[in-house]
C-alpha positions in Angstrom: 0.0 0.0 0.0 1.3 3.4 -0.9 0.8 6.7 0.9 -2.8 6.6 -0.5 -4.7 4.4 1.9 -6.9 1.8 0.1 -10.5 2.0 1.2 -12.3 3.7 4.1 -11.5 0.8 6.5 -7.7 1.3 5.9 -8.1 5.0 6.7 -9.9 4.0 10.0 -7.1 1.7 11.0 -4.5 4.3 10.1 -6.3 7.0 12.1 -6.5 4.7 15.1 -2.8 3.9 15.0 -1.7 7.5 14.6 -3.8 8.5 17.6 -1.4 6.7 20.0 1.2 8.8 21.8 4.3 9.7 19.7 3.1 7.5 16.8 4.6 8.5 13.4 4.0 7.2 9.9 6.7 6.1 7.6 6.7 4.5 4.1 9.4 1.8 3.8 9.3 -0.3 0.6 6.2 1.6 -0.6 4.2 0.3 2.4 2.8 2.1 5.5 4.5 1.6 8.8 3.3 3.3 12.0 6.0 3.5 14.6 6.6 4.7 18.1 10.2 5.8 18.9 11.6 3.9 15.9 9.7 0.7 16.5 6.9 -0.4 14.2 3.6 -1.6 15.7 1.6 -1.6 12.5 2.4 -2.4 8.9 -0.2 -1.8 6.2 0.0 -2.9 2.6 -2.1 -3.9 -0.3 -2.0 -5.3 -3.9 -4.6 -6.3 -6.4 -7.6 -5.2 -4.3 -6.3 -6.7 -1.1 -5.5 -4.9 2.2 -3.1 -6.5 4.7 -2.5 -5.4 8.2 0.3 -6.7 10.4 0.5 -6.2 14.2 2.5 -7.7 17.1 0.3 -9.8 19.4 2.5 -11.5 22.1 -0.5 -12.4 24.2 -3.4 -13.1 21.8 -1.7 -14.3 18.6 -2.9 -17.9 19.3 -6.5 -16.9 19.4 -6.1 -14.4 16.5 -4.7 -17.2 14.3 -8.0 -19.1 14.7 -9.7 -16.4 12.6 -10.1 -17.2 8.9 -8.5 -13.9 7.7 -5.4 -14.2 10.0 -2.0 -15.9 9.4 1.5 -15.7 10.9 3.5 -12.7 9.4 6.2 -13.7 7.0 9.9 -13.1 7.1 10.1 -15.0 10.4 8.1 -12.4 12.3 5.3 -14.8 13.0 7.6 -16.6 15.5 7.7 -13.3 17.6 3.9 -13.0 17.7 3.3 -11.0 14.6 0.0 -11.7 12.9 -1.2 -10.5 9.4 -4.8 -10.0 8.6 -5.9 -9.9 4.9 -9.1 -8.4 3.6 -10.7 -7.4 0.3 -10.7 -3.7 0.0 -14.5 -3.9 -0.8 -15.4 -5.5 2.6 -16.1 -3.7 5.9 -13.3 -4.3 8.4 -13.8 -5.6 12.0 -12.6 -2.2 13.4 -13.3 -3.0 17.0 -11.2 -6.2 16.9 -8.4 -4.4 14.9 -8.4 -1.6 17.5 -7.8 -4.1 20.3 -4.9 -5.6 18.3 -3.5 -2.1 17.8 -3.6 -1.5 21.5 -1.8 -4.8 22.3 0.8 -4.2 19.5 1.5 -0.6 20.7 2.0 -1.8 24.3 4.3 -4.6 23.1 6.8 -2.1 21.5 6.3 1.3 23.2 8.4 2.4 26.2 6.6 1.7 29.5 6.3 5.4 30.2 4.1 5.8 27.1 2.2 2.5 27.3 1.6 2.9 31.0 0.0 6.3 30.6 -2.6 4.9 28.1 -6.2 4.8 29.1 -8.0 1.4 29.1 -9.9 2.1 25.9 -6.8 3.4 24.0 -5.7 7.0 23.5 -8.2 9.7 24.3 -10.3 10.7 21.2 -9.4 7.6 19.3 -12.8 7.2 17.7 -13.0 10.7 16.4 -13.0 10.9 12.6 -12.9 7.2 12.0 -16.3 6.8 10.6 -17.1 3.9 12.9 -20.8 2.8 13.0 -20.9 2.1 16.7 -18.8 1.6 19.9 -16.6 -1.5 19.9 -15.2 -3.5 22.8 -13.3 -1.5 25.5 -14.6 1.7 24.0 -13.1 1.0 20.5 -15.0 1.8 17.3 -16.7 -1.2 15.6 -17.0 -1.7 11.9 -19.8 -3.4 10.0 -17.8 -6.5 9.3 -16.8 -7.2 12.9 -19.9 -9.3 13.6 -19.3 -11.7 10.8 -15.7 -12.1 11.8 -16.8 -12.9 15.4 -19.3 -15.5 14.2 -16.8 -17.1 11.8 -14.2 -17.2 14.6 -16.7 -18.7 17.1 -17.7 -21.3 14.5 -14.1 -22.3 13.9 -13.4 -22.4 17.7 -16.6 -24.6 18.1 -15.4 -26.9 15.4 -12.0 -27.2 17.1 -13.6 -27.9 20.4 -15.8 -30.6 18.8 -12.8 -32.2 17.2 -10.9 -32.1 20.5 -13.9 -33.8 22.2 -14.1 -36.5 19.5 -10.4 -37.1 19.9 -10.7 -37.3 23.7 -13.7 -39.8 23.3 -11.7 -42.0 20.9 -8.7 -41.9 23.3 -11.0 -43.0 26.2 -12.5 -45.8 24.1 -9.0 -47.0 23.1 -7.9 -46.8 26.8 -11.0 -48.8 27.9 -10.3 -51.5 25.2 -6.6 -51.6 26.2 -7.7 -52.0 29.8 -10.1 -54.8 28.8 -7.5 -56.6 26.8 -5.0 -56.2 29.7 -7.6 -57.7 32.1 -8.2 -60.6 29.8 -4.5 -61.2 29.5 -4.0 -61.0 33.3 -6.9 -63.5 33.8 -5.4 -65.9 31.3 -2.0 -65.5 32.9 -3.5 -66.1 36.3 -5.3 -69.2 35.1 -2.2 -70.6 33.5 -0.2 -69.9 36.7 -2.9 -71.7 38.7 -2.8 -74.7 36.3 1.0 -74.8 36.5 0.9 -74.6 40.3 -1.7 -77.5 40.4 0.5 -79.6 38.2 3.6 -78.9 40.3 1.7 -79.8 43.4 0.4 -83.0 41.8 3.9 -84.0 40.8 5.2 -83.1 44.2 2.5 -85.2 45.9 3.3 -88.1 43.6 7.0 -87.8 44.3 6.3 -87.7 48.0 4.1 -90.8 47.7 6.8 -92.7 45.9 9.4 -91.6 48.4 7.1 -92.7 51.3 6.5 -96.1 49.6 10.2 -96.5 49.0 10.9 -95.8 52.6 8.2 -98.2 53.7 9.6 -101.0 51.5 13.1 -100.2 52.7 12.0 -100.4 56.3 10.1 -103.7 55.7 13.2 -105.1 54.0 15.4 -104.0 56.9 13.0 -105.5 59.4 12.8 -108.8 57.5 16.6 -108.9 57.2 17.0 -108.2 60.9 14.4 -111.0 61.7 16.3 -113.5 59.5 19.6 -112.5 61.1 18.1 -112.9 64.5 16.6 -116.3 63.6 19.9 -117.5 62.2 21.7 -116.4 65.3 19.2 -118.2 67.5 19.4 -121.4 65.4 23.2 -121.3 65.5 23.1 -120.8 69.3 20.7 -123.7 69.7 22.9 -125.9 67.6 25.9 -125.0 69.7 24.1 -125.6 72.9 22.9 -129.0 71.7 26.4 -130.0 70.6 27.8 -129.0 74.0 25.1 -131.0 75.7 25.9 -134.1 73.6 29.6 -133.7 74.4 29.0 -133.5 78.0 26.7 -136.5 78.0 29.3 -138.6 76.1 32.1 -137.7 78.6 30.2 -138.9 81.7 30.3 -142.7 81.1 33.9 -142.7 80.3 34.7 -141.3 83.7 32.9 -144.1 85.5 35.0 -146.9 83.8 38.1 -145.4 85.1 
């Protein structure tokens, strides 16, 4: 945009910007820049029937970018909170909204002594000569196109909220399914563990039975062996006693003959 502002809306924005303390207008690269003490807080340009406005919004740039006519400013300025709004020169501008953006942009770059002295609604007499159709938010003038911008922005925000809700519901459903699968897996694992424990117990019981049986058989065998040994000893002793008795009996008659 050259020194000649395009459209009545552009003149309104320009008048609002120049109403700030120590605001001056410069024309670098054929565009309009409104500065305070050497720092720009508004760039205005336009080509082929389009008006573009760029402001620095460190606090509200996230919300501003939800609007259909807003986008991050080029040349890397978007990373610092700069937002560019594009309009057709034939459409009415949302002056109230743009006035709020101007106030935030001015405060972002102006020295604290200047920005701190500002009144809540912007510089005194801001609405004079702007041609606004009615009062805007915080005492700013409102253009005819502001209502449509608000409705579009609200609709876009509602769509984003709905999408977020659907995503959250899908996540909850997935989490519930994961939990269900985990519960089933835990149940199967517990059942398998119980079966394994039962098998181990059965094997242990069988081994204990076999050990007990082996012990009983060993004890019986030892007892039998001890009995046999005792019987053999008794038999041997009886044989010895009998032999001794016979020897004694045989020796007695021989003694009488002598």
